[in-house]
C-alpha positions in Angstrom: -45.3 -51.1 -44.9 -45.1 -54.4 -42.6 -44.4 -55.9 -46.2 -41.8 -53.8 -47.3 -40.1 -53.4 -43.4 -39.6 -57.3 -44.4 -38.2 -56.9 -48.3 -35.9 -54.3 -46.2 -35.2 -56.1 -43.1 -34.6 -59.6 -45.8 -32.1 -57.6 -48.1 -30.1 -56.6 -45.4 -29.9 -60.2 -43.4 -29.0 -61.5 -46.5 -26.2 -59.0 -47.1 -24.7 -60.3 -44.0 -24.7 -64.1 -44.9 -23.3 -63.4 -47.9 -20.5 -61.4 -45.7 -20.2 -64.0 -43.0 -19.5 -66.5 -46.0 -16.9 -64.9 -47.7 -15.2 -64.0 -44.3 -15.1 -67.9 -43.6 -13.8 -68.1 -47.3 -11.3 -66.2 -46.9 -10.1 -67.6 -43.4 -9.3 -70.6 -45.0 -8.4 -69.0 -48.0 -6.4 -65.5 -47.4 -5.5 -65.2 -50.9 -8.8 -65.6 -52.5 -9.3 -62.1 -54.4 -12.8 -62.9 -55.2 -14.3 -63.7 -51.5 -12.3 -60.0 -50.6 -14.2 -58.4 -53.6 -17.4 -60.0 -52.5 -16.8 -59.2 -48.6 -15.4 -55.2 -49.7 -18.1 -55.0 -51.9 -20.4 -55.6 -48.7 -19.1 -53.4 -46.5 -19.6 -50.6 -49.3 -23.3 -52.1 -49.3 -23.9 -51.7 -45.3 -21.7 -48.0 -45.8 -24.1 -46.7 -48.8 -27.3 -44.4 -48.8 -28.9 -47.4 -50.0 -28.2 -49.7 -47.1 -29.6 -46.8 -44.2 -32.9 -46.5 -46.1 -32.9 -50.0 -44.9 -32.4 -50.1 -41.4 -31.3 -47.9 -39.0 -28.0 -50.7 -37.4 -25.0 -48.8 -37.4 -23.3 -50.6 -40.3 -19.3 -50.5 -38.1 -21.6 -52.8 -35.3 -23.2 -55.1 -38.2 -19.7 -55.3 -39.6 -17.9 -55.1 -36.2 -20.3 -58.4 -35.0 -20.7 -60.2 -38.3 -16.2 -60.3 -37.8 -16.4 -61.6 -34.3 -18.7 -64.2 -35.2 -15.8 -65.7 -37.9 -13.2 -65.4 -35.6 -14.8 -67.3 -32.6 
């Protein structure tokens, strides 16, 4: 079971990194439709049933924390 949890954590961690990357790009290039699309798709993932199977972390809390890191 430990291996599965590690994989689940890695999936969520990569999604968070990709989300932050998209948000940073949007901050520098507000009209970037590709980055906006990616950020919205990742938010959809964070609110999906699959995400809920991978982790117990509240998706809205995670999104808020990731966005706060971009603002600073």
